[in-house]
mmCIF file of the N, C-alpha and C atoms, coordinates in Angstrom:
data_MODEL
# 
_entry.id   MODEL 
# 
loop_
_atom_site.group_PDB 
_atom_site.id 
_atom_site.type_symbol 
_atom_site.label_atom_id 
_atom_site.label_alt_id 
_atom_site.label_comp_id 
_atom_site.label_asym_id 
_atom_site.label_entity_id 
_atom_site.label_seq_id 
_atom_site.pdbx_PDB_ins_code 
_atom_site.Cartn_x 
_atom_site.Cartn_y 
_atom_site.Cartn_z 
_atom_site.occupancy 
_atom_site.B_iso_or_equiv 
_atom_site.pdbx_formal_charge 
_atom_site.auth_seq_id 
_atom_site.auth_comp_id 
_atom_site.auth_asym_id 
_atom_site.auth_atom_id 
_atom_site.pdbx_PDB_model_num 
ATOM 1   N N  . UNK A 1 1  ? 0.824   -1.186  0.000   1.00 0.00 ? 1  UNK A N  1 
ATOM 2   C CA . UNK A 1 1  ? 0.000   0.000   0.000   1.00 0.00 ? 1  UNK A CA 1 
ATOM 3   C C  . UNK A 1 1  ? 0.872   1.255   0.000   1.00 0.00 ? 1  UNK A C  1 
ATOM 4   N N  . UNK A 1 2  ? 2.002   1.174   0.662   1.00 0.00 ? 2  UNK A N  1 
ATOM 5   C CA . UNK A 1 2  ? 2.896   2.326   0.676   1.00 0.00 ? 2  UNK A CA 1 
ATOM 6   C C  . UNK A 1 2  ? 3.437   2.630   -0.712  1.00 0.00 ? 2  UNK A C  1 
ATOM 7   N N  . UNK A 1 3  ? 3.720   1.589   -1.481  1.00 0.00 ? 3  UNK A N  1 
ATOM 8   C CA . UNK A 1 3  ? 4.201   1.776   -2.849  1.00 0.00 ? 3  UNK A CA 1 
ATOM 9   C C  . UNK A 1 3  ? 3.121   2.391   -3.733  1.00 0.00 ? 3  UNK A C  1 
ATOM 10  N N  . UNK A 1 4  ? 1.885   1.947   -3.546  1.00 0.00 ? 4  UNK A N  1 
ATOM 11  C CA . UNK A 1 4  ? 0.774   2.522   -4.314  1.00 0.00 ? 4  UNK A CA 1 
ATOM 12  C C  . UNK A 1 4  ? 0.627   3.999   -3.993  1.00 0.00 ? 4  UNK A C  1 
ATOM 13  N N  . UNK A 1 5  ? 0.754   4.351   -2.714  1.00 0.00 ? 5  UNK A N  1 
ATOM 14  C CA . UNK A 1 5  ? 0.665   5.759   -2.317  1.00 0.00 ? 5  UNK A CA 1 
ATOM 15  C C  . UNK A 1 5  ? 1.771   6.574   -2.968  1.00 0.00 ? 5  UNK A C  1 
ATOM 16  N N  . UNK A 1 6  ? 2.987   6.038   -2.987  1.00 0.00 ? 6  UNK A N  1 
ATOM 17  C CA . UNK A 1 6  ? 4.104   6.765   -3.587  1.00 0.00 ? 6  UNK A CA 1 
ATOM 18  C C  . UNK A 1 6  ? 3.885   6.985   -5.084  1.00 0.00 ? 6  UNK A C  1 
ATOM 19  N N  . UNK A 1 7  ? 3.367   5.975   -5.769  1.00 0.00 ? 7  UNK A N  1 
ATOM 20  C CA . UNK A 1 7  ? 3.106   6.108   -7.207  1.00 0.00 ? 7  UNK A CA 1 
ATOM 21  C C  . UNK A 1 7  ? 2.022   7.149   -7.464  1.00 0.00 ? 7  UNK A C  1 
ATOM 22  N N  . UNK A 1 8  ? 0.946   7.111   -6.674  1.00 0.00 ? 8  UNK A N  1 
ATOM 23  C CA . UNK A 1 8  ? -0.119  8.105   -6.845  1.00 0.00 ? 8  UNK A CA 1 
ATOM 24  C C  . UNK A 1 8  ? 0.371   9.514   -6.582  1.00 0.00 ? 8  UNK A C  1 
ATOM 25  N N  . UNK A 1 9  ? 1.209   9.677   -5.543  1.00 0.00 ? 9  UNK A N  1 
ATOM 26  C CA . UNK A 1 9  ? 1.769   10.996  -5.264  1.00 0.00 ? 9  UNK A CA 1 
ATOM 27  C C  . UNK A 1 9  ? 2.671   11.472  -6.404  1.00 0.00 ? 9  UNK A C  1 
ATOM 28  N N  . UNK A 1 10 ? 3.454   10.571  -6.974  1.00 0.00 ? 10 UNK A N  1 
ATOM 29  C CA . UNK A 1 10 ? 4.337   10.943  -8.077  1.00 0.00 ? 10 UNK A CA 1 
ATOM 30  C C  . UNK A 1 10 ? 3.541   11.362  -9.308  1.00 0.00 ? 10 UNK A C  1 
ATOM 31  N N  . UNK A 1 11 ? 2.491   10.623  -9.634  1.00 0.00 ? 11 UNK A N  1 
ATOM 32  C CA . UNK A 1 11 ? 1.659   10.984  -10.788 1.00 0.00 ? 11 UNK A CA 1 
ATOM 33  C C  . UNK A 1 11 ? 0.991   12.324  -10.559 1.00 0.00 ? 11 UNK A C  1 
ATOM 34  N N  . UNK A 1 12 ? 0.472   12.544  -9.345  1.00 0.00 ? 12 UNK A N  1 
ATOM 35  C CA . UNK A 1 12 ? -0.164  13.822  -9.031  1.00 0.00 ? 12 UNK A CA 1 
ATOM 36  C C  . UNK A 1 12 ? 0.832   14.966  -9.132  1.00 0.00 ? 12 UNK A C  1 
ATOM 37  N N  . UNK A 1 13 ? 2.056   14.733  -8.675  1.00 0.00 ? 13 UNK A N  1 
ATOM 38  C CA . UNK A 1 13 ? 3.091   15.767  -8.740  1.00 0.00 ? 13 UNK A CA 1 
ATOM 39  C C  . UNK A 1 13 ? 3.412   16.132  -10.192 1.00 0.00 ? 13 UNK A C  1 
ATOM 40  N N  . UNK A 1 14 ? 3.565   15.130  -11.046 1.00 0.00 ? 14 UNK A N  1 
ATOM 41  C CA . UNK A 1 14 ? 3.885   15.411  -12.444 1.00 0.00 ? 14 UNK A CA 1 
ATOM 42  C C  . UNK A 1 14 ? 2.731   16.083  -13.175 1.00 0.00 ? 14 UNK A C  1 
ATOM 43  N N  . UNK A 1 15 ? 1.503   15.663  -12.889 1.00 0.00 ? 15 UNK A N  1 
ATOM 44  C CA . UNK A 1 15 ? 0.351   16.321  -13.513 1.00 0.00 ? 15 UNK A CA 1 
ATOM 45  C C  . UNK A 1 15 ? 0.238   17.774  -13.062 1.00 0.00 ? 15 UNK A C  1 
ATOM 46  N N  . UNK A 1 16 ? 0.494   18.018  -11.793 1.00 0.00 ? 16 UNK A N  1 
ATOM 47  C CA . UNK A 1 16 ? 0.428   19.395  -11.281 1.00 0.00 ? 16 UNK A CA 1 
ATOM 48  C C  . UNK A 1 16 ? 1.564   20.241  -11.861 1.00 0.00 ? 16 UNK A C  1 
ATOM 49  N N  . UNK A 1 17 ? 2.734   19.661  -11.956 1.00 0.00 ? 17 UNK A N  1 
ATOM 50  C CA . UNK A 1 17 ? 3.878   20.395  -12.491 1.00 0.00 ? 17 UNK A CA 1 
ATOM 51  C C  . UNK A 1 17 ? 3.734   20.754  -13.955 1.00 0.00 ? 17 UNK A C  1 
ATOM 52  N N  . UNK A 1 18 ? 3.102   19.883  -14.733 1.00 0.00 ? 18 UNK A N  1 
ATOM 53  C CA . UNK A 1 18 ? 2.900   20.147  -16.154 1.00 0.00 ? 18 UNK A CA 1 
ATOM 54  C C  . UNK A 1 18 ? 1.720   21.058  -16.422 1.00 0.00 ? 18 UNK A C  1 
ATOM 55  N N  . UNK A 1 19 ? 0.837   21.203  -15.442 1.00 0.00 ? 19 UNK A N  1 
ATOM 56  C CA . UNK A 1 19 ? -0.363  22.000  -15.639 1.00 0.00 ? 19 UNK A CA 1 
ATOM 57  C C  . UNK A 1 19 ? -1.322  21.343  -16.612 1.00 0.00 ? 19 UNK A C  1 
ATOM 58  N N  . UNK A 1 20 ? -1.285  20.024  -16.667 1.00 0.00 ? 20 UNK A N  1 
ATOM 59  C CA . UNK A 1 20 ? -2.110  19.272  -17.599 1.00 0.00 ? 20 UNK A CA 1 
ATOM 60  C C  . UNK A 1 20 ? -3.573  19.336  -17.176 1.00 0.00 ? 20 UNK A C  1 
ATOM 61  N N  . UNK A 1 21 ? -4.440  19.636  -18.120 1.00 0.00 ? 21 UNK A N  1 
ATOM 62  C CA . UNK A 1 21 ? -5.874  19.637  -17.852 1.00 0.00 ? 21 UNK A CA 1 
ATOM 63  C C  . UNK A 1 21 ? -6.403  18.236  -18.099 1.00 0.00 ? 21 UNK A C  1 
ATOM 64  N N  . UNK A 1 22 ? -6.919  17.611  -17.040 1.00 0.00 ? 22 UNK A N  1 
ATOM 65  C CA . UNK A 1 22 ? -7.400  16.239  -17.144 1.00 0.00 ? 22 UNK A CA 1 
ATOM 66  C C  . UNK A 1 22 ? -8.833  16.156  -16.639 1.00 0.00 ? 22 UNK A C  1 
ATOM 67  N N  . UNK A 1 23 ? -9.354  14.953  -16.656 1.00 0.00 ? 23 UNK A N  1 
ATOM 68  C CA . UNK A 1 23 ? -10.690 14.666  -16.169 1.00 0.00 ? 23 UNK A CA 1 
ATOM 69  C C  . UNK A 1 23 ? -10.746 14.894  -14.655 1.00 0.00 ? 23 UNK A C  1 
ATOM 70  N N  . UNK A 1 24 ? -11.938 15.053  -14.105 1.00 0.00 ? 24 UNK A N  1 
ATOM 71  C CA . UNK A 1 24 ? -12.102 15.285  -12.672 1.00 0.00 ? 24 UNK A CA 1 
ATOM 72  C C  . UNK A 1 24 ? -11.561 14.114  -11.859 1.00 0.00 ? 24 UNK A C  1 
ATOM 73  N N  . UNK A 1 25 ? -11.690 12.895  -12.353 1.00 0.00 ? 25 UNK A N  1 
ATOM 74  C CA . UNK A 1 25 ? -11.252 11.724  -11.606 1.00 0.00 ? 25 UNK A CA 1 
ATOM 75  C C  . UNK A 1 25 ? -9.736  11.558  -11.609 1.00 0.00 ? 25 UNK A C  1 
ATOM 76  N N  . UNK A 1 26 ? -9.041  12.239  -12.511 1.00 0.00 ? 26 UNK A N  1 
ATOM 77  C CA . UNK A 1 26 ? -7.596  12.046  -12.627 1.00 0.00 ? 26 UNK A CA 1 
ATOM 78  C C  . UNK A 1 26 ? -6.832  13.340  -12.363 1.00 0.00 ? 26 UNK A C  1 
ATOM 79  N N  . UNK A 1 27 ? -7.452  14.336  -11.751 1.00 0.00 ? 27 UNK A N  1 
ATOM 80  C CA . UNK A 1 27 ? -6.722  15.576  -11.483 1.00 0.00 ? 27 UNK A CA 1 
ATOM 81  C C  . UNK A 1 27 ? -5.784  15.373  -10.285 1.00 0.00 ? 27 UNK A C  1 
ATOM 82  N N  . UNK A 1 28 ? -4.793  16.246  -10.122 1.00 0.00 ? 28 UNK A N  1 
ATOM 83  C CA . UNK A 1 28 ? -3.803  16.065  -9.061  1.00 0.00 ? 28 UNK A CA 1 
ATOM 84  C C  . UNK A 1 28 ? -4.401  15.992  -7.654  1.00 0.00 ? 28 UNK A C  1 
ATOM 85  N N  . UNK A 1 29 ? -5.461  16.736  -7.394  1.00 0.00 ? 29 UNK A N  1 
ATOM 86  C CA . UNK A 1 29 ? -6.044  16.713  -6.049  1.00 0.00 ? 29 UNK A CA 1 
ATOM 87  C C  . UNK A 1 29 ? -6.670  15.352  -5.737  1.00 0.00 ? 29 UNK A C  1 
ATOM 88  N N  . UNK A 1 30 ? -7.401  14.782  -6.694  1.00 0.00 ? 30 UNK A N  1 
ATOM 89  C CA . UNK A 1 30 ? -7.999  13.475  -6.431  1.00 0.00 ? 30 UNK A CA 1 
ATOM 90  C C  . UNK A 1 30 ? -6.935  12.391  -6.299  1.00 0.00 ? 30 UNK A C  1 
ATOM 91  N N  . UNK A 1 31 ? -5.857  12.481  -7.074  1.00 0.00 ? 31 UNK A N  1 
ATOM 92  C CA . UNK A 1 31 ? -4.767  11.504  -6.939  1.00 0.00 ? 31 UNK A CA 1 
ATOM 93  C C  . UNK A 1 31 ? -4.064  11.663  -5.595  1.00 0.00 ? 31 UNK A C  1 
ATOM 94  N N  . UNK A 1 32 ? -3.919  12.915  -5.126  1.00 0.00 ? 32 UNK A N  1 
ATOM 95  C CA . UNK A 1 32 ? -3.312  13.141  -3.828  1.00 0.00 ? 32 UNK A CA 1 
ATOM 96  C C  . UNK A 1 32 ? -4.173  12.532  -2.721  1.00 0.00 ? 32 UNK A C  1 
ATOM 97  N N  . UNK A 1 33 ? -5.500  12.700  -2.833  1.00 0.00 ? 33 UNK A N  1 
ATOM 98  C CA . UNK A 1 33 ? -6.389  12.127  -1.830  1.00 0.00 ? 33 UNK A CA 1 
ATOM 99  C C  . UNK A 1 33 ? -6.366  10.601  -1.864  1.00 0.00 ? 33 UNK A C  1 
ATOM 100 N N  . UNK A 1 34 ? -6.310  10.012  -3.048  1.00 0.00 ? 34 UNK A N  1 
ATOM 101 C CA . UNK A 1 34 ? -6.187  8.557   -3.145  1.00 0.00 ? 34 UNK A CA 1 
ATOM 102 C C  . UNK A 1 34 ? -4.864  8.077   -2.546  1.00 0.00 ? 34 UNK A C  1 
ATOM 103 N N  . UNK A 1 35 ? -3.808  8.849   -2.762  1.00 0.00 ? 35 UNK A N  1 
ATOM 104 C CA . UNK A 1 35 ? -2.517  8.514   -2.161  1.00 0.00 ? 35 UNK A CA 1 
ATOM 105 C C  . UNK A 1 35 ? -2.562  8.571   -0.651  1.00 0.00 ? 35 UNK A C  1 
ATOM 106 N N  . UNK A 1 36 ? -3.273  9.563   -0.116  1.00 0.00 ? 36 UNK A N  1 
ATOM 107 C CA . UNK A 1 36 ? -3.409  9.654   1.339   1.00 0.00 ? 36 UNK A CA 1 
ATOM 108 C C  . UNK A 1 36 ? -4.216  8.493   1.905   1.00 0.00 ? 36 UNK A C  1 
ATOM 109 N N  . UNK A 1 37 ? -5.236  8.064   1.172   1.00 0.00 ? 37 UNK A N  1 
ATOM 110 C CA . UNK A 1 37 ? -6.010  6.901   1.612   1.00 0.00 ? 37 UNK A CA 1 
ATOM 111 C C  . UNK A 1 37 ? -5.128  5.652   1.612   1.00 0.00 ? 37 UNK A C  1 
ATOM 112 N N  . UNK A 1 38 ? -4.356  5.459   0.548   1.00 0.00 ? 38 UNK A N  1 
ATOM 113 C CA . UNK A 1 38 ? -3.466  4.297   0.484   1.00 0.00 ? 38 UNK A CA 1 
ATOM 114 C C  . UNK A 1 38 ? -2.409  4.350   1.582   1.00 0.00 ? 38 UNK A C  1 
ATOM 115 N N  . UNK A 1 39 ? -1.894  5.542   1.864   1.00 0.00 ? 39 UNK A N  1 
ATOM 116 C CA . UNK A 1 39 ? -0.890  5.689   2.913   1.00 0.00 ? 39 UNK A CA 1 
ATOM 117 C C  . UNK A 1 39 ? -1.487  5.411   4.290   1.00 0.00 ? 39 UNK A C  1 
ATOM 118 N N  . UNK A 1 40 ? -2.697  5.881   4.534   1.00 0.00 ? 40 UNK A N  1 
ATOM 119 C CA . UNK A 1 40 ? -3.320  5.616   5.833   1.00 0.00 ? 40 UNK A CA 1 
ATOM 120 C C  . UNK A 1 40 ? -3.635  4.129   5.994   1.00 0.00 ? 40 UNK A C  1 
ATOM 121 N N  . UNK A 1 41 ? -4.063  3.463   4.910   1.00 0.00 ? 41 UNK A N  1 
ATOM 122 C CA . UNK A 1 41 ? -4.290  2.018   4.988   1.00 0.00 ? 41 UNK A CA 1 
ATOM 123 C C  . UNK A 1 41 ? -2.980  1.275   5.249   1.00 0.00 ? 41 UNK A C  1 
ATOM 124 N N  . UNK A 1 42 ? -1.903  1.757   4.661   1.00 0.00 ? 42 UNK A N  1 
ATOM 125 C CA . UNK A 1 42 ? -0.600  1.146   4.889   1.00 0.00 ? 42 UNK A CA 1 
ATOM 126 C C  . UNK A 1 42 ? -0.197  1.285   6.361   1.00 0.00 ? 42 UNK A C  1 
ATOM 127 N N  . UNK A 1 43 ? -0.434  2.454   6.926   1.00 0.00 ? 43 UNK A N  1 
ATOM 128 C CA . UNK A 1 43 ? -0.084  2.668   8.324   1.00 0.00 ? 43 UNK A CA 1 
ATOM 129 C C  . UNK A 1 43 ? -0.975  1.848   9.262   1.00 0.00 ? 43 UNK A C  1 
ATOM 130 N N  . UNK A 1 44 ? -2.176  1.527   8.833   1.00 0.00 ? 44 UNK A N  1 
ATOM 131 C CA . UNK A 1 44 ? -3.050  0.669   9.628   1.00 0.00 ? 44 UNK A CA 1 
ATOM 132 C C  . UNK A 1 44 ? -2.657  -0.805  9.542   1.00 0.00 ? 44 UNK A C  1 
ATOM 133 N N  . UNK A 1 45 ? -1.828  -1.152  8.580   1.00 0.00 ? 45 UNK A N  1 
ATOM 134 C CA . UNK A 1 45 ? -1.366  -2.527  8.457   1.00 0.00 ? 45 UNK A CA 1 
ATOM 135 C C  . UNK A 1 45 ? -2.033  -3.300  7.339   1.00 0.00 ? 45 UNK A C  1 
ATOM 136 N N  . UNK A 1 46 ? -2.853  -2.659  6.538   1.00 0.00 ? 46 UNK A N  1 
ATOM 137 C CA . UNK A 1 46 ? -3.507  -3.330  5.421   1.00 0.00 ? 46 UNK A CA 1 
ATOM 138 C C  . UNK A 1 46 ? -2.480  -3.564  4.328   1.00 0.00 ? 46 UNK A C  1 
ATOM 139 N N  . UNK A 1 47 ? -2.417  -4.769  3.800   1.00 0.00 ? 47 UNK A N  1 
ATOM 140 C CA . UNK A 1 47 ? -1.498  -5.077  2.713   1.00 0.00 ? 47 UNK A CA 1 
ATOM 141 C C  . UNK A 1 47 ? -0.082  -5.345  3.158   1.00 0.00 ? 47 UNK A C  1 
ATOM 142 N N  . UNK A 1 48 ? 0.110   -5.679  4.433   1.00 0.00 ? 48 UNK A N  1 
ATOM 143 C CA . UNK A 1 48 ? 1.467   -5.934  4.895   1.00 0.00 ? 48 UNK A CA 1 
ATOM 144 C C  . UNK A 1 48 ? 1.942   -7.332  4.560   1.00 0.00 ? 48 UNK A C  1 
ATOM 145 N N  . UNK A 1 49 ? 1.034   -8.228  4.211   1.00 0.00 ? 49 UNK A N  1 
ATOM 146 C CA . UNK A 1 49 ? 1.426   -9.567  3.793   1.00 0.00 ? 49 UNK A CA 1 
ATOM 147 C C  . UNK A 1 49 ? 1.061   -10.622 4.827   1.00 0.00 ? 49 UNK A C  1 
ATOM 148 N N  . UNK A 1 50 ? 1.177   -11.858 4.417   1.00 0.00 ? 50 UNK A N  1 
ATOM 149 C CA . UNK A 1 50 ? 0.796   -12.972 5.274   1.00 0.00 ? 50 UNK A CA 1 
ATOM 150 C C  . UNK A 1 50 ? 1.776   -13.208 6.410   1.00 0.00 ? 50 UNK A C  1 
ATOM 151 N N  . UNK A 1 51 ? 3.027   -12.803 6.220   1.00 0.00 ? 51 UNK A N  1 
ATOM 152 C CA . UNK A 1 51 ? 4.054   -13.090 7.218   1.00 0.00 ? 51 UNK A CA 1 
ATOM 153 C C  . UNK A 1 51 ? 3.827   -12.323 8.521   1.00 0.00 ? 51 UNK A C  1 
ATOM 154 N N  . UNK A 1 52 ? 3.131   -11.190 8.469   1.00 0.00 ? 52 UNK A N  1 
ATOM 155 C CA . UNK A 1 52 ? 2.925   -10.423 9.696   1.00 0.00 ? 52 UNK A CA 1 
ATOM 156 C C  . UNK A 1 52 ? 1.861   -11.069 10.594  1.00 0.00 ? 52 UNK A C  1 
ATOM 157 N N  . UNK A 1 53 ? 1.006   -11.928 10.038  1.00 0.00 ? 53 UNK A N  1 
ATOM 158 C CA . UNK A 1 53 ? -0.039  -12.578 10.820  1.00 0.00 ? 53 UNK A CA 1 
ATOM 159 C C  . UNK A 1 53 ? 0.493   -13.830 11.539  1.00 0.00 ? 53 UNK A C  1 
ATOM 160 N N  . UNK A 1 54 ? 1.653   -14.313 11.158  1.00 0.00 ? 54 UNK A N  1 
ATOM 161 C CA . UNK A 1 54 ? 2.188   -15.533 11.749  1.00 0.00 ? 54 UNK A CA 1 
ATOM 162 C C  . UNK A 1 54 ? 2.811   -15.283 13.110  1.00 0.00 ? 54 UNK A C  1 
ATOM 163 N N  . UNK A 1 55 ? 3.100   -14.062 13.450  1.00 0.00 ? 55 UNK A N  1 
ATOM 164 C CA . UNK A 1 55 ? 3.790   -13.758 14.702  1.00 0.00 ? 55 UNK A CA 1 
ATOM 165 C C  . UNK A 1 55 ? 2.897   -13.828 15.887  1.00 0.00 ? 55 UNK A C  1 
# 
């Protein structure tokens, strides 16, 4: 989930830097919010893998 957040943040950064006009679902703000959701899920432990449940 952390990797997904990083990718979404990078795409949002490049779209914002280029000033590209895109659809409402793919604008930098919505990608930033999706990245924050993925980052918060990562911090909650979602997507950490099966090995963390064995402990």
